[in-house]
N, C-alpha and C positions, 0 to 999 in steps of 0.2 A: 546862608541858613536863616531860616523864619523865623522872626521871636514869639516870644509869647503873645504880644499886644498882637501878631498879624493873626492867630491862633483865635486870641479871643472874638478878635472882628469878626471873624468868619463864622464862627459859631453864635456870635450875637446876629449876625444875619439870618440864619435858621437856612441857610442852603449847607446840600450833602458837600461833603468836600471831596472833591474828583480826581479823576488822575492826571486832568489840563491843571489843575491848582499844583499838584507836587511839581510837575514838569516846570512850571511860573517860575514856583519856588528857588526851584535846582538851577535853572539855566538850561534844563535838558530838553529832547525832543519828547513828545508825548511817547512814541518808540521803543527808545532808552528806557524811560521810568516804568514803563510798562513791562520790560525786558527784565530789570532789574527786581522788581516786585515779585513776577513769576519764576525767578530762577531761569529764565529763556535767555538764548545768545549770547555772545562772549563780551560780559561785559567785566571793567575790571572792577576786582574786588575794593578799592577805597569808592568807585563811584557806586556799585551797590549800596555800599553801607552809607555813601550821604544821602542817598535817594531813601532809602530805608528811615533815618533819622527824621528826614524833613517829612515824610508820610507821617511819622508817629508825631510827631509836634503838632501837624496839621488836624490829624485826628480821623487820616483817611480809612476807611474801610473800603475793600471791593464792593462793587455793586453785584447783590448775590443775583439778581436776573440775568446783569452782562456776561458773569461769569458763569452761567449755566450755559449760556448757548457757545459759549465759545468751549467748553469742556462737557458738553452734554450730561451734563448731572444737574439734579435741583438741589442735590443734599438733603432731599425729605427721604424718610424709608415710610413704609406706612404697615400698619400692625390689625391684623384682624382677627375674630376668632371664626372658624370655619363651621361649626354648627352652633351658631346661635343669630342667623343672620335676621329673625324676626325679631329680638330682644338683648341686643348686645352689651355686653358687660351688667347682667344682672341676671342671675342663676348661682345653684347652689355650688360653683366652681369659683363665685367670687374672690373669694381671698387667693385663691391661685392664681387666679388672670391679676389681681392688682399687684402680687409679690412679682410676677413676672414683669410686668410692662414696667413696672417702678426698676428692675436690672438692666431693661433693654434702653430704657431712657435714659439710664445716668451714662451707658456704655455709647448710645449714641450723642450723647452730649459731649462726651470725651473724646467725641472723634470726629466733632464737626460736624456732626447730622442732627437733625430735626425729626423726631417722633412722633407721628400722629395718629389714633385710630381712626377705620374707616370701617365705611358699612359692611357685612356680611355679603350685601348681594350688588354683585357686577353689575348690574343693569342700573344701578342709581346712580344720578348724575353728579354724584360725589366723585364718584372714581374718574371721570373726566375734565373735574373740575380743581381737583389737589392733583398737580403734578407728580410723580414718586418717581427715585429711581429704581427701587425694587421692596418687593412685599414682604412679611414676616407672617404664615397662617398658623396659628395655632389652632391644633385639633381638627385636620384637614377629614371627611368624611367622603363615605362611597359616593361617587361619581359629583365629587366636586366641581362646583359651577368655578369655583373661586380658582384652585387650580387649571381648570379647564381656559376660563379667560386670559391668564396668565400665560399658560402656553400659544393662546392664537396671539396675542400683543406683544408676544415674546420678551416679556417683563422677567427680570431674575427675580428668583422665590427661592426662600429658606422654610421649610416647616417646624414646626415644635410638635414632635410626634410624625408616624409613618405615614407617607400617603398609604391610603386604603387600594386605590383602582391601581391596574399597570398601569407601564408607561408612563413614570415619573421616576423609573431609576435614580437618575442623573439629578435630579433634584437633590442637593445638600439635605438630611436632617438633623436635628437635635433632639435629644430622646432622654427621659430616665432609665435608669438602668433595670427596668421590672423584672427581666428576670430573676435576677440575683432578689432583689426588692420583695415581690410577693413570694418569692419562697421561705426568704429569712422569717417574714411578718406570720406566715401558715404556719411554719416551723416552727417558731415562737409561741403559737395559739398551744401546738398539739402539744410542744414542750411543759407548757406550763398546768396541763392536765385536759385538753380538750378533749372529747370522745369524736365528736361533731362537730367540723365545720363548715358555716354557712357562708355564701355571698350575697349580699344587697348589692344590685348592679345599677345599672344607670342606662337608660333610654338612649341615651344620645349614640347617635351613630357612627363615631368617632373612635381611633386604632386606641388611644388610652384605654377607652372601658371593654373595648373589643380584645385588648393585650392581656389586659388584667382578668376576663373572664375566660380566656387562653389558656394561662398561666395558672388560674385555679383551678380548671378542670384537669388540665394534666398534673397539677400536684396530687389530685383527688385518683388519679389513675398509679399515680403510684406510692400512693399509701394505702392504697385498698379500701377509699371511701366512696360512699356514693356522692353526686353532687348534688349541694342542695343550695338552687339558686332561686332569688327574689327579685324582681325587676318591675318597678312603680313606671306607670304609663307617665307620658309627658305632662299632663294634668294633672295627677292623683300627689294627694298628698304624701310624701314617703312616711309617714306614720301608717299609715292603713297599709302600703306592702309590708313594713316591717314587722306589723301585728299579723298578716297571713303567714308569714314566714316564721314567726315564732309560736302560732297557733297551729300548725298545722302537726300530722301525726309526724311522732319520730323528728319532732323540733331539735335545731342544732344547741348546743350548747356553747358553741363561738360563734362570733360574724364575724366578717369583716367586712365594711361600708366602704365603697367608692370617693366619700368624701365625707367632712365634720359634717354637712345636714345629716345623710344619714345615720352619723353615729348616734347626733342627738335625737331622731327618729328613733332607733332604735332603744335607746334611755327611757322615749316615752312609753315607747309601748311595753317592755320589759316591765315598768310599774304598771300598767294597765293590769296586765297579764300576772301580777305578784311574784315576777321572779327577781331576786337577789342577783346584785352585779358585787363582783365577779362571781361569788359565790353558784349560782345557778346559771349566769351569761356572761360570757367573756366578751368585749367589745375593740375591735382594733378600728382603724378610720386613715384615710389619705389625709395628709396634711399637706401643706405647701413649702412649708420649713420647720425643721428643727428647732428654730429659736422662734418662731410665732408667736407672738402676742395674743393674749387671752387666755390659752390653755389653764393657767393658774383662776379664772374666772368660772370654769366647767363646773357645771354640780359634781360630775364624777368625771376627773382626768382623764383622758380616753389615750390608750396607748397609739401610734401612729408608725405609720408610713411613710416619711416628712421627704418629700419631693424639694428641691433646691430648685425653687422656682424662679429666686433671683439669677442665679446661675442659669438658669436654662434660657433665660432674656439674655441676659450679657451674652451666651455663648452663639443665640441665633442673630444677633444684632452682629458679633464680629465674624461670623460666619459669611452674611448676606454682603458684609461691605469687602471681603475677600473676594468674594464673586464680582463683584463691582468691579476691583481692581486688576482683575484679569486673572483671579488667581484660581486652583480646582482643588479648596478645603474637603477632607473626608467627612464622613459622618460623626457627630460626636457625643458619646454618651456619658452621662451625667450621675454619679453614684445618691443610690439613697440611702437614709438611714432610718432605723427600725429605735425609735425611743418609747423605752415601757413606761406605762404611769398605772394608775390605780386600778384602771379597766380592767386591766390583763393579773394582778397578782391573787393569786389565792394563798391561804396560808398566812 
């Protein structure tokens, strides 16, 4: 048994404790110690326990590089946003991505993995400099270069949101239950007294935007309403798009915005046009969580279709690790929640 004095001496020397040190402390061969620590081979329980106690006292930790060479794993998962190759992590959807990455990071750490954010451009040199076991793609886009590169390199991948292109049916996906969520939020606006519900959509070529618009048009067809959709250009101030939507003939008296920024743009536009909220205009938005901080600080609290972004991130990591472990996980659908606030409370 090694002593505390020995442990302190090795630590003071500033040298990483290796498997050879554990072998010397126990009087066993390096092979026996390696098998005991990795649960391999036919090692007597008492010997295995002796090796583990010695390793703990010495402060031994497996070399991640050596362990990766043996297992073929790096212990690193990548995270990237599909439609933000030029300005990663800075967009109107930032609160969603922050919550998503928080949930993903917590789950990765719990499962003994590191999570790194990588550029959305696979041509970036960082893709080759950062070894990854697999990749999580948030909001894949049409003709997605990230998915194509993963397929070419044989890298395991999981997407938050369905791949738009054909040929990726085998890619596991984690999605919000937008089918029920959009029907619920649009139905709420109708039940709250809206005669004509509009949609402030977005220019992003991702599945979330496309699915929300498709589900909105489907709801309009089912309720007998003509769709009223406005979309800001990629470089346009959303307030300008909101002004167009609310200034057009036959303007909607309720609008659902695909993110919080669009909701605030609708408030600004309504004020400039002299429209009272919610009397003249009801507003709902997408939020990343029904427990999000900041809603109380809004000048007008907005009714929200809340996506559980933290859970979505956690589910993506869990699914990707299942893939790495040789499992065949199914697609995951995470429920949405409608939270009613002042912006849709009439009367």
